[in-house]
N, C-alpha and C positions, 0 to 999 in steps of 0.2 A: 792486507791489500784486497780491495774489492775484486771479485771475480766477475767476468761477463755473465750475464743472465740470458738464458735461452729457454724456449718452451712455448707451448700453446695453451690456451684456455684462460679462464678467468683468473687463475692464479698461476703465474709463471715465475716461480722462485727457484728454478733449477739452475745450478751453477756448474760450469765445466772448466777445467784447466789441465794443462800438461804437467805431469810430474815424471820423475825418472822411471817409474814403473809403467807409465802409459797415460791414461786419461782418468782424472778424478772427477766423479759425478756426485753431486751432493745437493740436497735441498728438497723441495717438494713441488709437485705440479698436479693440477686437477685432471682427473680422469672421469669421463662420463659414461662410456660404454666399453664393453670388452672389445678388444682388437683395435681400439683407437690409437693412432699415432699421437703420443703426448709430448714429444720433443723431437726436433731435428737438430743435428749437431752442425756447427759452423765448419767451413772449409778447413781441412787439415786435422780433423778429429774423427777419423774413420776407425772403428774397432777392428783389430786383427781377426777376430772370430766373433761369431754370435755368442752372446752370454745370456743365460736365463737366470734371473735373480728373484729370490723370495724376499718380499718386503711387506710393508704394512700400509693400510689405507684408511686408518681411523676407526674402522669397525672390525679389523682382523687381518688375516693373512691375504696378501695379494701377490700376483706374479707379473713381472715385466720382462721384456726381451730387449737387450741392448744389441742392436742389429746393424750389420754393415750396409743393409739396404732394407728400409721399411716399405710399406705398401705405396708410399709416395715416391719411392726410388732413392731417397736421400738416407744417409746414415742417421740413426736416431734411436728412440725408445718407443716400443709398442707396449701398451697395457693389455695383458692377456686375461686376467681373471681377478675378481675381487667381489665385494658386496654388490648388491643390486641397486645402487643409487650413486649420485654424484659424490666423489670423494677426493681427498687430497692424498696422493701417493708419496710417501717418504722414500727418498733414494739416497744411499750413501755407499759408494763402491768405487773400486779402481779396476779398469780393464786395460789390457795391452792395446796399443795402437798399431795400425797397419803401417 
């Protein structure tokens, strides 16, 4: 079954869905700069706690934060650190929902 796609940027292939353990987040989204908000979650998808995840950005290790409130005020994902150029960040994780 296709999952709804959310995210921002030139590539918005991030998918989220509810599973018994919480929220499954999977796919990829483009990050341009450190601390960019790279995705906002739809209504009803608020993480129970902030989670910091080690991931990959095509050139090596990257770090993202799955946050109950990003700098935009909405729950979503913030890109924290990676290589110094535009990159696709791969995400595959499950986090508890609030």
